[in-house]
DSSP file (Angstrom, degrees, kcal/mol; ACC not computed):
  #  RESIDUE AA STRUCTURE BP1 BP2  ACC     N-H-->O    O-->H-N    N-H-->O    O-->H-N    TCO  KAPPA ALPHA  PHI   PSI    X-CA   Y-CA   Z-CA
    1    1 A R              0   0    0      0, 0.0     2,-0.4     0, 0.0     0, 0.0   0.000 360.0 360.0 360.0 131.4  174.2  131.9   76.0
    2    2 A T        -     0   0    0      2,-0.0     2,-0.5     0, 0.0     0, 0.0  -0.931 360.0-145.7-120.9 137.5  174.5  135.3   77.6
    3    3 A T        -     0   0    0     -2,-0.4     2,-0.4     2,-0.0     0, 0.0  -0.871  18.5-173.9-100.7 132.1  172.7  138.5   76.7
    4    4 A T        -     0   0    0     -2,-0.5     2,-0.6     2,-0.0    -2,-0.0  -0.992  15.3-149.6-127.2 133.8  174.7  141.7   77.1
    5    5 A V        -     0   0    0     -2,-0.4     2,-0.5     2,-0.0    -2,-0.0  -0.914  18.8-177.0-101.3 124.2  173.3  145.2   76.7
    6    6 A Y        -     0   0    0     -2,-0.6     2,-0.5     2,-0.0    -2,-0.0  -0.986  12.0-152.3-125.1 124.9  176.0  147.7   75.5
    7    7 A V        +     0   0    0     -2,-0.5     2,-0.3     2,-0.0    -2,-0.0  -0.845  26.3 154.8-103.3 130.6  175.2  151.3   75.0
    8    8 A T        -     0   0    0     -2,-0.5    -2,-0.0     1,-0.1     0, 0.0  -0.993  41.6-153.6-148.9 152.1  177.2  153.4   72.5
    9    9 A H  S    S+     0   0    0     -2,-0.3     2,-0.8     5,-0.0    -1,-0.1   0.342  75.1  99.5-101.5   2.6  176.8  156.5   70.4
   10   10 A D     >  -     0   0    0      1,-0.2     4,-2.3     2,-0.0     5,-0.2  -0.807  57.8-164.1 -94.7 106.9  179.2  155.1   67.8
   11   11 A Q  H  > S+     0   0    0     -2,-0.8     4,-2.5     1,-0.2    -1,-0.2   0.845  88.7  52.8 -61.8 -35.4  177.2  153.7   64.9
   12   12 A I  H  > S+     0   0    0      2,-0.2     4,-2.0     1,-0.2    -1,-0.2   0.919 109.5  49.2 -68.3 -42.5  180.2  151.7   63.6
   13   13 A E  H  > S+     0   0    0      2,-0.2     4,-2.2     1,-0.2     5,-0.3   0.922 112.4  48.1 -60.5 -43.9  180.8  150.1   66.9
   14   14 A A  H  X S+     0   0    0     -4,-2.3     4,-2.2     1,-0.2    -2,-0.2   0.919 111.7  49.5 -63.1 -43.6  177.2  149.2   67.3
   15   15 A M  H  < S+     0   0    0     -4,-2.5    -1,-0.2     1,-0.2    -2,-0.2   0.837 116.7  41.3 -66.3 -32.8  177.1  147.7   63.7
   16   16 A T  H  < S+     0   0    0     -4,-2.0    -1,-0.2    -5,-0.2    -2,-0.2   0.789 122.7  36.2 -87.4 -27.6  180.2  145.6   64.3
   17   17 A L  H  < S+     0   0    0     -4,-2.2     2,-0.3    -5,-0.2    -2,-0.2   0.773  99.6  84.8 -95.1 -29.0  179.6  144.4   67.8
   18   18 A G     <  -     0   0    0     -4,-2.2     3,-0.2    -5,-0.3    -4,-0.0  -0.556  45.8-170.1 -90.5 138.8  175.8  143.8   67.9
   19   19 A D  S    S+     0   0    0      1,-0.4     2,-0.3    -2,-0.3    -1,-0.2   0.796  95.3  16.7 -79.0 -35.6  173.8  140.8   66.9
   20   20 A R  S    S-     0   0    0     14,-0.2     2,-0.4    -3,-0.1    -1,-0.4  -0.989  79.0-158.3-134.9 144.4  170.7  143.0   67.3
   21   21 A I  E     -A   33   0A   0     12,-3.6    12,-2.2    -2,-0.3     2,-0.5  -0.947   8.3-155.7-126.1 141.7  170.7  146.8   67.6
   22   22 A V  E     -A   32   0A   0     -2,-0.4     2,-0.6    10,-0.2    10,-0.2  -0.983  11.6-157.0-114.2 120.5  168.2  149.2   69.0
   23   23 A V  E     -A   31   0A   0      8,-3.2     7,-3.2    -2,-0.5     8,-1.4  -0.871  17.2-171.0 -97.7 122.5  168.4  152.7   67.5
   24   24 A M  E     -A   29   0A   0     -2,-0.6     2,-0.3     5,-0.2     5,-0.2  -0.839  14.7-173.0-117.9 152.2  167.0  155.3   69.9
   25   25 A R  E >  S-A   28   0A   0      3,-2.8     3,-1.9    -2,-0.3    -2,-0.0  -0.966  75.8 -13.3-143.4 124.5  166.1  159.0   69.6
   26   26 A D  T 3  S-     0   0    0     -2,-0.3     3,-0.1     1,-0.3    -1,-0.0   0.860 129.2 -52.6  51.4  40.7  165.0  161.2   72.4
   27   27 A G  T 3  S+     0   0    0      1,-0.2     2,-0.4     0, 0.0    -1,-0.3   0.481 117.2 110.3  78.3   3.0  164.4  158.2   74.7
   28   28 A Q  E <  S-A   25   0A   0     -3,-1.9    -3,-2.8     0, 0.0     2,-0.5  -0.886  73.7-113.6-113.5 143.7  162.2  156.4   72.1
   29   29 A V  E     +A   24   0A   0     -2,-0.4    -5,-0.2    -5,-0.2     3,-0.1  -0.616  30.1 177.7 -74.1 121.5  163.0  153.3   70.1
   30   30 A E  E     -     0   0A   0     -7,-3.2     2,-0.3    -2,-0.5    -6,-0.2   0.836  68.1 -14.6 -87.5 -42.2  163.2  154.2   66.4
   31   31 A Q  E     -A   23   0A   0     -8,-1.4    -8,-3.2     2,-0.1     2,-0.4  -0.970  51.7-161.2-163.3 146.4  164.1  150.6   65.2
   32   32 A C  E     +A   22   0A   0     -2,-0.3     2,-0.3   -10,-0.2   -10,-0.2  -1.000  42.7  96.8-131.0 131.4  165.3  147.3   66.5
   33   33 A G  E    S-A   21   0A   0    -12,-2.2   -12,-3.6    -2,-0.4    -2,-0.1  -0.983  70.9 -48.1 175.9-173.8  166.8  144.6   64.3
   34   34 A T     >  -     0   0    0     -2,-0.3     4,-2.5   -14,-0.3     5,-0.2  -0.392  56.8-108.6 -73.8 158.3  170.0  143.0   63.0
   35   35 A P  H  > S+     0   0    0      0, 0.0     4,-2.1     0, 0.0     5,-0.2   0.903 121.2  50.7 -55.5 -40.9  172.7  145.3   61.7
   36   36 A D  H  > S+     0   0    0      2,-0.2     4,-2.8     1,-0.2     5,-0.2   0.915 110.6  48.3 -61.6 -43.4  171.9  144.2   58.1
   37   37 A D  H  > S+     0   0    0      1,-0.2     4,-2.7     2,-0.2    -1,-0.2   0.913 112.0  48.7 -65.8 -43.2  168.2  144.9   58.5
   38   38 A I  H  < S+     0   0    0     -4,-2.5    -1,-0.2     2,-0.2    -2,-0.2   0.880 116.5  42.7 -65.4 -38.3  168.7  148.3   60.0
   39   39 A Y  H  < S+     0   0    0     -4,-2.1    -2,-0.2    -5,-0.2    -1,-0.2   0.916 121.6  38.7 -73.5 -43.7  171.1  149.3   57.2
   40   40 A A  H  < S+     0   0    0     -4,-2.8    -2,-0.2     1,-0.2    -3,-0.2   0.782 130.9  24.5 -80.7 -27.9  169.1  147.8   54.3
   41   41 A R  S  < S-     0   0    0     -4,-2.7    -1,-0.2    -5,-0.2    -2,-0.1  -0.497  74.9-170.2-138.1  66.1  165.6  148.7   55.6
   42   42 A P        -     0   0    0      0, 0.0    -4,-0.1     0, 0.0    -3,-0.1  -0.342  18.2-144.2 -60.0 135.4  165.8  151.7   57.9
   43   43 A A  S    S+     0   0    0    125,-0.1   126,-2.3   126,-0.1     2,-0.3   0.685  76.9  14.9 -76.6 -18.1  162.4  152.3   59.6
   44   44 A S  B  > S-B  168   0B   0    124,-0.3     4,-2.4     1,-0.1   124,-0.2  -0.955  79.2-104.5-150.5 166.1  162.7  156.1   59.5
   45   45 A R  H  > S+     0   0    0    122,-2.8     4,-2.3    -2,-0.3     5,-0.2   0.888 119.2  57.8 -60.2 -39.5  164.6  158.9   57.9
   46   46 A F  H  > S+     0   0    0    121,-0.3     4,-2.2     1,-0.2    -1,-0.2   0.938 108.6  44.0 -56.9 -50.3  166.4  159.4   61.2
   47   47 A V  H  > S+     0   0    0      1,-0.2     4,-2.6     2,-0.2    -1,-0.2   0.911 112.0  53.9 -62.7 -42.6  167.7  155.8   61.2
   48   48 A A  H  < S+     0   0    0     -4,-2.4     8,-0.8     1,-0.2    -1,-0.2   0.879 115.2  39.4 -60.5 -39.3  168.6  156.1   57.5
   49   49 A E  H  < S+     0   0    0     -4,-2.3    -1,-0.2     6,-0.2    -2,-0.2   0.795 116.8  49.9 -82.0 -28.7  170.7  159.2   58.1
   50   50 A F  H  < S+     0   0    0     -4,-2.2     2,-0.6    -5,-0.2    -2,-0.2   0.883 103.8  61.6 -77.5 -39.9  172.2  158.0   61.4
   51   51 A I  S  < S+     0   0    0     -4,-2.6     5,-0.3    -5,-0.2    -1,-0.1  -0.798  96.5  34.9 -94.2 122.2  173.4  154.6   60.2
   52   52 A G  S    S-     0   0    0     -2,-0.6     4,-0.1     3,-0.1   -41,-0.1  -0.006  81.7 -95.0 112.1 142.3  175.9  154.7   57.4
   53   53 A S  S    S+     0   0    0      2,-0.1     2,-0.2     1,-0.1    -1,-0.0  -0.972 109.2  28.2-143.1 124.3  178.8  157.0   56.5
   54   54 A P  S    S-     0   0    0      0, 0.0     3,-0.1     0, 0.0    -1,-0.1   0.615 112.2-106.8 -65.8 167.3  178.5  159.2   54.7
   55   55 A A        -     0   0    0     -2,-0.2    -6,-0.2     1,-0.1    80,-0.1  -0.132  40.9 -83.9 -62.5 157.5  174.8  159.6   55.4
   56   56 A M        -     0   0    0     -8,-0.8     2,-0.3    -5,-0.3    42,-0.2  -0.350  47.1-111.9 -58.5 138.7  172.1  158.6   53.0
   57   57 A N  E     -C   97   0C   0     40,-2.9    40,-2.2    78,-0.2     2,-0.5  -0.610  34.3-156.5 -71.2 132.8  171.3  161.2   50.3
   58   58 A M  E     -C   96   0C   0     -2,-0.3     2,-0.5    38,-0.2    38,-0.2  -0.972  12.2-176.1-120.5 125.4  167.8  162.6   51.0
   59   59 A I  E     -C   95   0C   0     36,-1.9    36,-3.2    -2,-0.5     2,-0.6  -0.980  20.1-140.7-123.3 123.0  165.8  164.2   48.2
   60   60 A T  E     -C   94   0C   0     -2,-0.5     2,-0.3    34,-0.2    34,-0.2  -0.741  30.2-173.8 -84.0 122.1  162.4  165.7   48.8
   61   61 A A  E     -C   93   0C   0     32,-3.1    32,-2.5    -2,-0.6     2,-0.3  -0.889  24.5-122.2-122.2 146.8  160.1  164.9   45.9
   62   62 A A  E     -CD  92  69C   0      7,-3.0     7,-2.2    -2,-0.3     2,-0.5  -0.693  28.0-134.2 -85.5 138.2  156.6  165.9   44.8
   63   63 A R  E     + D   0  68C   0     28,-3.4     2,-0.4    -2,-0.3     5,-0.2  -0.803  25.1 175.5 -95.9 132.3  154.1  163.0   44.4
   64   64 A T  E >   - D   0  67C   0      3,-2.5     3,-1.9    -2,-0.5     2,-0.4  -0.913  66.8 -57.6-131.9 105.0  151.9  162.9   41.3
   65   65 A G  T 3  S-     0   0    0     -2,-0.4    -2,-0.0     1,-0.3     0, 0.0  -0.449 121.3 -16.8  61.1-117.8  149.8  159.7   41.2
   66   66 A D  T 3  S+     0   0    0     -2,-0.4     2,-0.3    -3,-0.1    -1,-0.3   0.094 124.4  80.2-106.8  22.4  152.4  156.9   41.3
   67   67 A S  E <   -D   64   0C   0     -3,-1.9    -3,-2.5    18,-0.1     2,-0.4  -0.880  62.8-142.4-129.2 162.3  155.4  158.9   40.3
   68   68 A L  E     -DE  63  75C   0      7,-0.5     7,-2.4    -2,-0.3     2,-0.3  -0.957  16.7-175.1-124.1 141.0  157.9  161.3   42.0
   69   69 A H  E     -DE  62  74C   0     -7,-2.2    -7,-3.0    -2,-0.4     2,-0.4  -0.987  12.7-167.8-137.2 145.5  159.4  164.5   40.5
   70   70 A V  E >  S- E   0  73C   0      3,-2.4     3,-2.4    -2,-0.3    -9,-0.1  -0.964  80.4 -27.8-131.8 114.9  162.0  167.0   41.7
   71   71 A Q  T 3  S-     0   0    0     -2,-0.4     3,-0.1     1,-0.3    -1,-0.1   0.887 128.3 -44.8  45.9  48.5  162.3  170.2   39.7
   72   72 A G  T 3  S+     0   0    0      1,-0.2     2,-0.6    59,-0.0    -1,-0.3   0.380 113.8 119.4  81.8  -4.1  161.0  168.6   36.6
   73   73 A T  E <   -E   70   0C   0     -3,-2.4    -3,-2.4    57,-0.1     2,-0.3  -0.847  58.5-139.2 -97.9 122.4  163.2  165.5   37.0
   74   74 A A  E     -E   69   0C   0     -2,-0.6     2,-0.5    -5,-0.2    -5,-0.2  -0.619  13.9-139.0 -77.9 135.9  161.4  162.2   37.3
   75   75 A L  E     -E   68   0C   0     -7,-2.4    -7,-0.5    -2,-0.3     2,-0.1  -0.831  23.3-113.1 -97.5 132.5  162.8  159.8   39.9
   76   76 A A        -     0   0    0     -2,-0.5     2,-0.3    -9,-0.1    83,-0.1  -0.385  37.5-177.7 -67.8 136.6  162.9  156.1   38.9
   77   77 A L        -     0   0    0     -2,-0.1    80,-0.1    80,-0.0     2,-0.1  -0.991  19.0-137.2-133.1 143.0  160.6  153.8   40.9
   78   78 A D     >  -     0   0    0     -2,-0.3     4,-2.6    78,-0.3     5,-0.2  -0.352  42.2 -90.8 -86.8 179.1  160.2  150.0   40.7
   79   79 A A  H  > S+     0   0    0      1,-0.2     4,-2.1     2,-0.2     5,-0.2   0.886 125.9  48.5 -61.7 -42.3  156.7  148.4   40.8
   80   80 A V  H  > S+     0   0    0      2,-0.2     4,-2.0     1,-0.2    -1,-0.2   0.911 113.6  47.5 -64.6 -42.0  156.6  148.0   44.6
   81   81 A Q  H  > S+     0   0    0      2,-0.2     4,-2.7     1,-0.2     5,-0.2   0.902 109.2  53.4 -66.7 -40.6  157.7  151.6   45.1
   82   82 A R  H  X S+     0   0    0     -4,-2.6     4,-2.5     1,-0.2    -1,-0.2   0.909 109.1  49.8 -60.1 -41.6  155.1  152.9   42.6
   83   83 A A  H  X S+     0   0    0     -4,-2.1     4,-1.8     2,-0.2    -1,-0.2   0.900 111.6  48.6 -64.5 -40.6  152.4  151.1   44.6
   84   84 A S  H  X S+     0   0    0     -4,-2.0     4,-1.0     2,-0.2    -2,-0.2   0.917 113.0  47.2 -63.8 -43.1  153.6  152.6   47.9
   85   85 A V  H  < S+     0   0    0     -4,-2.7     3,-0.4     1,-0.2    -2,-0.2   0.897 109.9  53.0 -67.3 -40.0  153.7  156.1   46.4
   86   86 A E  H  < S+     0   0    0     -4,-2.5    -1,-0.2     1,-0.2    -2,-0.2   0.869 111.4  46.2 -64.3 -36.3  150.3  155.7   44.8
   87   87 A R  H  < S+     0   0    0     -4,-1.8    -1,-0.2    -5,-0.2    -2,-0.2   0.668  89.9 109.2 -77.5 -18.0  148.8  154.7   48.3
   88   88 A H     <  -     0   0    0     -4,-1.0     5,-0.0    -3,-0.4    -3,-0.0  -0.329  57.2-156.4 -64.8 138.3  150.6  157.5   50.0
   89   89 A I        +     0   0    0      3,-0.0    -1,-0.1    -2,-0.0    -4,-0.0   0.838  63.7  80.2 -87.3 -34.4  148.3  160.3   51.2
   90   90 A G  S    S-     0   0    0      2,-0.1     3,-0.0     1,-0.1    -2,-0.0  -0.100  77.2-126.0 -73.5 171.1  150.8  163.3   51.3
   91   91 A D  S    S+     0   0    0    -29,-0.1   -28,-3.4     1,-0.0     2,-0.4   0.632  89.6  55.1 -88.8 -17.7  152.0  165.4   48.5
   92   92 A E  E     -C   62   0C   0    -30,-0.2    72,-1.3   -24,-0.1     2,-0.4  -0.923  57.4-173.4-125.5 147.0  155.7  164.9   49.3
   93   93 A V  E     -CF  61 163C   0    -32,-2.5   -32,-3.1    -2,-0.4     2,-0.6  -0.983  24.4-128.8-131.8 142.4  157.9  161.8   49.6
   94   94 A I  E     -CF  60 162C   0     68,-3.3    68,-2.5    -2,-0.4     2,-0.7  -0.847  20.8-157.1 -93.7 126.1  161.6  161.7   50.7
   95   95 A Y  E     -CF  59 161C   0    -36,-3.2   -36,-1.9    -2,-0.6     2,-0.4  -0.913  13.2-164.3-106.7 111.3  163.6  159.6   48.2
   96   96 A G  E     -CF  58 160C   0     64,-3.8    64,-2.7    -2,-0.7     2,-0.4  -0.814  12.2-178.6-106.3 139.3  166.8  158.2   49.9
   97   97 A L  E     -CF  57 159C   0    -40,-2.2   -40,-2.9    -2,-0.4    62,-0.1  -0.987  24.3-132.5-135.2 124.8  169.8  156.8   48.2
   98   98 A R    >>  -     0   0    0     60,-0.5     3,-2.2    -2,-0.4     4,-0.6  -0.483  29.6-115.9 -69.4 145.8  172.9  155.4   50.0
   99   99 A P  G >4 S+     0   0    0      0, 0.0    38,-2.0     0, 0.0     3,-1.0   0.833 115.4  56.8 -52.7 -36.5  176.2  156.8   48.5
  100  100 A E  G 34 S+     0   0    0      1,-0.2    39,-0.1    36,-0.2    36,-0.1   0.628  95.7  65.8 -74.3 -10.2  177.2  153.3   47.3
  101  101 A A  G <4 S+     0   0    0     -3,-2.2    54,-0.4    57,-0.1     2,-0.3   0.706  89.2  82.5 -78.7 -20.4  174.0  153.0   45.3
  102  102 A L    <<  -     0   0    0     -3,-1.0     2,-0.4    -4,-0.6    35,-0.2  -0.658  61.3-170.5 -88.6 139.3  175.2  155.9   43.0
  103  103 A T  E     -H  153   0D   0     50,-2.5    50,-2.2    -2,-0.3     2,-0.5  -0.940  28.9-114.9-124.6 150.6  177.5  155.3   40.2
  104  104 A L  E     +H  152   0D   0     -2,-0.4     2,-0.3    48,-0.2    48,-0.2  -0.741  51.1 176.2 -80.4 129.2  179.4  157.8   37.9
  105  105 A S  E     -H  151   0D   0     46,-2.4    46,-0.8    -2,-0.5     3,-0.0  -0.838  49.0-122.1-137.7 164.0  178.0  157.2   34.5
  106  106 A S  S    S+     0   0    0     -2,-0.3     2,-0.3    44,-0.1    46,-0.1   0.659 104.4  21.6 -81.1 -16.8  178.0  158.4   30.9
  107  107 A D  S    S+     0   0    0     44,-0.1     2,-0.3     2,-0.0    -2,-0.1  -0.831  88.8  73.7-136.6 178.3  174.3  159.0   31.2
  108  108 A G  S    S+     0   0    0     -2,-0.3    45,-0.2    43,-0.1    -4,-0.0  -0.876  90.7   3.3 116.9-152.6  171.9  159.6   34.0
  109  109 A L  E    S-I  152   0D   0     43,-2.8    43,-2.4    -2,-0.3    -4,-0.2  -0.603  76.0-131.9 -76.2 119.5  171.4  162.7   36.2
  110  110 A P  E     +I  151   0D   0      0, 0.0     2,-0.3     0, 0.0    41,-0.2  -0.394  41.2 143.2 -74.0 150.8  173.7  165.5   35.1
  111  111 A G  E     -I  150   0D   0     39,-1.9    39,-2.7    18,-0.2     2,-0.4  -0.942  44.6-105.0-164.1-175.3  175.8  167.3   37.6
  112  112 A R  E     -IJ 149 128D   0     16,-2.3    16,-2.5    -2,-0.3     2,-0.5  -0.997  34.2-115.9-130.7 131.7  179.1  169.0   38.3
  113  113 A L  E     + J   0 127D   0     35,-2.9    34,-3.5    -2,-0.4    14,-0.2  -0.506  36.2 172.6 -69.3 116.8  181.8  167.5   40.5
  114  114 A R  E     +     0   0D   0     12,-2.9     2,-0.3    -2,-0.5    13,-0.2   0.792  61.3   1.7 -94.8 -34.5  182.2  169.8   43.5
  115  115 A L  E     - J   0 126D   0     11,-1.5    11,-2.9    30,-0.1     2,-0.4  -0.988  53.1-155.0-158.5 142.8  184.6  167.8   45.7
  116  116 A L  E     - J   0 125D   0     -2,-0.3     9,-0.2     9,-0.2    30,-0.1  -0.987   5.4-172.8-121.0 133.6  186.6  164.5   45.7
  117  117 A E  E     - J   0 124D   0      7,-2.6     7,-2.2    -2,-0.4     2,-0.3  -0.828  11.1-163.4-122.6  91.5  187.6  162.7   48.9
  118  118 A P  E     + J   0 123D   0      0, 0.0     5,-0.2     0, 0.0    -2,-0.0  -0.565  13.6 176.4 -74.1 135.7  189.9  159.8   48.1
  119  119 A T        -     0   0    0      3,-3.0     4,-0.2    -2,-0.3     0, 0.0   0.282  52.2-102.2-119.4   7.1  190.3  157.3   51.0
  120  120 A G  S    S+     0   0    0      2,-0.4    -1,-0.1     1,-0.1     3,-0.0  -0.818 113.0  35.5 107.4 -91.6  192.4  154.7   49.2
  121  121 A P  S    S+     0   0    0      0, 0.0    19,-3.3     0, 0.0     2,-0.3   0.704 130.0  19.7 -73.4 -17.0  190.1  151.9   48.3
  122  122 A E  E     - K   0 139D   0     17,-0.3    -3,-3.0    -5,-0.0    -2,-0.4  -0.952  66.2-141.8-146.6 165.6  187.2  154.2   47.5
  123  123 A T  E     -JK 118 138D   0     15,-3.0    15,-2.8    -2,-0.3     2,-0.6  -0.993  12.1-139.2-131.7 137.2  186.5  157.8   46.7
  124  124 A Y  E     -JK 117 137D   0     -7,-2.2    -7,-2.6    -2,-0.4     2,-0.6  -0.864  20.2-163.0 -93.3 123.2  183.6  160.0   47.9
  125  125 A A  E     -JK 116 136D   0     11,-3.0    11,-2.6    -2,-0.6     2,-0.6  -0.938   4.5-157.2-110.3 119.9  182.4  162.2   45.0
  126  126 A F  E     -JK 115 135D   0    -11,-2.9   -12,-2.9    -2,-0.6   -11,-1.5  -0.870  17.9-173.1 -97.9 118.2  180.3  165.2   45.9
  127  127 A V  E     -JK 113 134D   0      7,-3.2     7,-2.9    -2,-0.6     2,-0.5  -0.952  21.0-144.2-123.1 126.3  178.1  166.2   42.9
  128  128 A D  E     +JK 112 133D   0    -16,-2.5   -16,-2.3    -2,-0.5     5,-0.2  -0.781  32.5 172.0 -85.7 125.2  175.9  169.2   42.5
  129  129 A T  E >   - K   0 132D   0      3,-1.5     3,-1.5    -2,-0.5   -18,-0.2  -0.760  49.8 -98.1-127.0 170.2  172.9  168.3   40.5
  130  130 A P  T 3  S+     0   0    0      0, 0.0     3,-0.1     0, 0.0   -19,-0.1   0.718 125.5  47.8 -62.6 -19.4  169.5  169.9   39.5
  131  131 A I  T 3  S-     0   0    0      1,-0.4     2,-0.2   -59,-0.0   -71,-0.2   0.287 127.4 -76.9-105.1  10.5  167.9  168.0   42.3
  132  132 A G  E <   -K  129   0D   0     -3,-1.5    -3,-1.5   -73,-0.1     2,-0.4  -0.606  64.4 -44.5 124.7 176.6  170.5  168.9   45.0
  133  133 A S  E     -K  128   0D   0     -5,-0.2     2,-0.3    -2,-0.2    -5,-0.2  -0.705  57.8-172.6 -84.2 128.8  173.9  168.0   46.1
  134  134 A L  E     -K  127   0D   0     -7,-2.9    -7,-3.2    -2,-0.4     2,-0.5  -0.903  16.5-142.0-124.0 150.6  174.5  164.2   46.2
  135  135 A V  E     -K  126   0D   0     -2,-0.3     2,-0.4    -9,-0.2    -9,-0.2  -0.954  14.6-167.9-114.1 129.1  177.4  162.1   47.5
  136  136 A A  E     -K  125   0D   0    -11,-2.6   -11,-3.0    -2,-0.5     2,-0.7  -0.937  11.9-150.4-113.1 137.6  178.5  158.9   45.7
  137  137 A R  E     -K  124   0D   0    -38,-2.0     2,-0.3    -2,-0.4   -13,-0.2  -0.936  26.2-179.8-106.6 111.5  180.9  156.4   47.1
  138  138 A V  E     -K  123   0D   0    -15,-2.8   -15,-3.0    -2,-0.7     2,-0.2  -0.838  30.3-105.2-116.8 150.8  182.8  154.8   44.3
  139  139 A Q  E    S-K  122   0D   0     -2,-0.3   -17,-0.3   -17,-0.2    -1,-0.0  -0.505  78.9 -14.8 -74.1 135.7  185.5  152.1   44.3
  140  140 A G  S    S-     0   0    0    -19,-3.3    -2,-0.1    -2,-0.2   -21,-0.1  -0.076 106.7 -22.9  72.5-169.4  189.1  153.2   43.7
  141  141 A P        -     0   0    0      0, 0.0     2,-0.5     0, 0.0   -18,-0.1  -0.340  59.1-128.9 -75.4 158.7  190.3  156.5   42.3
  142  142 A V        -     0   0    0      2,-0.1    -2,-0.1     1,-0.1   -20,-0.0  -0.927   5.0-154.3-109.5 131.2  188.2  158.8   40.2
  143  143 A R        +     0   0    0     -2,-0.5    -1,-0.1     2,-0.1     2,-0.0   0.643  68.6  93.0 -79.3 -15.0  189.6  160.1   36.9
  144  144 A H        -     0   0    0      1,-0.0     2,-0.3     4,-0.0    -2,-0.1  -0.313  68.3-136.2 -76.8 162.3  187.5  163.2   36.9
  145  145 A K    >   -     0   0    0      1,-0.1     3,-2.4    -2,-0.0   -32,-0.2  -0.852  33.8 -83.5-117.0 154.2  188.6  166.5   38.3
  146  146 A V  T 3  S+     0   0    0     -2,-0.3   -32,-0.2     1,-0.3    -1,-0.1  -0.315 118.8  30.2 -53.4 133.9  186.7  169.0   40.5
  147  147 A G  T 3  S+     0   0    0    -34,-3.5    -1,-0.3     1,-0.3   -33,-0.1   0.163  89.5 130.7  97.4 -16.7  184.5  171.2   38.2
  148  148 A D    <   -     0   0    0     -3,-2.4   -35,-2.9   -35,-0.1    -1,-0.3  -0.382  65.1-111.8 -68.8 144.7  184.0  168.5   35.6
  149  149 A P  E     + I   0 112D   0      0, 0.0     2,-0.3     0, 0.0   -37,-0.3  -0.577  47.6 172.9 -71.0 142.7  180.5  167.7   34.3
  150  150 A I  E     - I   0 111D   0    -39,-2.7   -39,-1.9    -2,-0.2     2,-0.4  -0.990  25.2-136.3-152.1 151.8  179.5  164.3   35.5
  151  151 A N  E     -HI 105 110D   0    -46,-0.8   -46,-2.4    -2,-0.3     2,-0.4  -0.880  11.4-151.4-113.8 146.7  176.4  162.1   35.5
  152  152 A L  E     -HI 104 109D   0    -43,-2.4   -43,-2.8    -2,-0.4     2,-0.3  -0.935  15.0-179.0-115.5 139.9  175.0  159.9   38.3
  153  153 A A  E     +H  103   0D   0    -50,-2.2   -50,-2.5    -2,-0.4     2,-0.3  -0.925   4.0 169.9-132.3 159.6  173.0  156.8   37.8
  154  154 A W        -     0   0    0     -2,-0.3     2,-0.4   -52,-0.2   -52,-0.1  -0.975  37.6-104.3-162.0 158.6  171.4  154.3   40.2
  155  155 A A    >   -     0   0    0    -54,-0.4     3,-2.3    -2,-0.3     4,-0.2  -0.764  28.7-132.6 -87.3 133.2  169.0  151.3   40.1
  156  156 A S  G >  S+     0   0    0     -2,-0.4     3,-1.8     1,-0.3   -78,-0.3   0.792 103.4  69.8 -57.9 -27.6  165.5  152.3   41.4
  157  157 A S  G 3  S+     0   0    0      1,-0.3    -1,-0.3   -80,-0.1   -80,-0.0   0.675  92.1  60.2 -65.4 -14.4  165.5  149.2   43.6
  158  158 A H  G <  S+     0   0    0     -3,-2.3   -60,-0.5   -57,-0.1    -1,-0.3   0.510  83.3 104.3 -88.7  -5.8  168.2  150.9   45.7
  159  159 A A  E <   -F   97   0C   0     -3,-1.8     2,-0.4    -4,-0.2   -62,-0.2  -0.527  58.3-151.7 -80.9 144.4  166.0  153.8   46.6
  160  160 A H  E     -F   96   0C   0    -64,-2.7   -64,-3.8    -2,-0.2     2,-0.4  -0.942  10.4-150.3-111.7 134.6  164.4  154.1   50.1
  161  161 A L  E     -F   95   0C   0     -2,-0.4     9,-2.9   -66,-0.2    10,-0.7  -0.908  15.2-179.2-113.3 135.5  161.1  156.0   50.3
  162  162 A F  E     -FG  94 169C   0    -68,-2.5   -68,-3.3    -2,-0.4     2,-0.3  -0.975  34.7-108.0-131.2 144.5  159.9  157.9   53.5
  163  163 A D  E  >  -F   93   0C   0      5,-3.0     4,-1.9    -2,-0.3   -70,-0.2  -0.550  25.4-142.4 -67.1 129.1  156.8  159.9   54.3
  164  164 A A  T  4 S+     0   0    0    -72,-1.3    -1,-0.1    -2,-0.3   -71,-0.1   0.790  96.7  41.8 -67.5 -27.8  157.8  163.6   54.3
  165  165 A S  T  4 S+     0   0    0    -73,-0.3    -1,-0.2     1,-0.1   -72,-0.1   0.944 127.5  25.9 -83.3 -54.8  155.4  164.3   57.3
  166  166 A T  T  4 S-     0   0    0      2,-0.1    -2,-0.2     1,-0.0     3,-0.1   0.702  91.3-137.9 -85.0 -20.5  156.0  161.3   59.6
  167  167 A Q     <  +     0   0    0     -4,-1.9  -122,-2.8     1,-0.3  -121,-0.3   0.581  57.6 137.3  71.0  11.3  159.5  160.6   58.3
  168  168 A L  B     -B   44   0B   0   -124,-0.2    -5,-3.0     1,-0.1  -124,-0.3  -0.562  63.2 -92.6 -89.9 153.6  158.6  156.8   58.4
  169  169 A R  B     -G  162   0C   0   -126,-2.3    -7,-0.3    -7,-0.2    -1,-0.1  -0.347  29.5-166.2 -62.8 139.2  159.5  154.3   55.7
  170  170 A L        +     0   0    0     -9,-2.9     2,-0.3    -2,-0.0    -8,-0.1   0.756  66.9  64.6 -95.7 -32.8  156.8  153.8   53.0
  171  171 A T              0   0    0    -10,-0.7   -90,-0.1     1,-0.1   -10,-0.0  -0.683 360.0 360.0-100.7 148.9  158.2  150.6   51.4
  172  172 A A              0   0    0     -2,-0.3    -1,-0.1   -92,-0.1    -3,-0.0   0.483 360.0 360.0 -72.2 360.0  158.4  147.2   53.0
């Protein structure tokens, strides 16, 4: 068995070639782990935004007890996330959602379709919502047109929570 260290700035290359990956920023290790672990449980906002394309959607939310709100919209949390938010000391939490966690839905967060980027097997839908612009990666073509009203939905278990001050992950 041979160990090889390979340096690249190409996240896709790192994810496909590496058994273990070290993500560095300004000469410091941000996270070390398997490609799956780094993608599924990024240790910081930097790692979450760096790994994955398009980047993870980041929403700055106000904390009230064990809940999060953005401009009057409550963000869904599961039991583990609620406990993490309740223990959190700061007033703000970053709520992250990978584009593939978002689905176009008949209900959910209302928005307006700003841009569609079809890539063949999937389409990137850029949606302006009351809580900010979000990107959804959906399978296949999208029947909606730019300018159409559209709703986004997601399972709370797909959300990643980060401390707004330290930028570090809150949930295990």
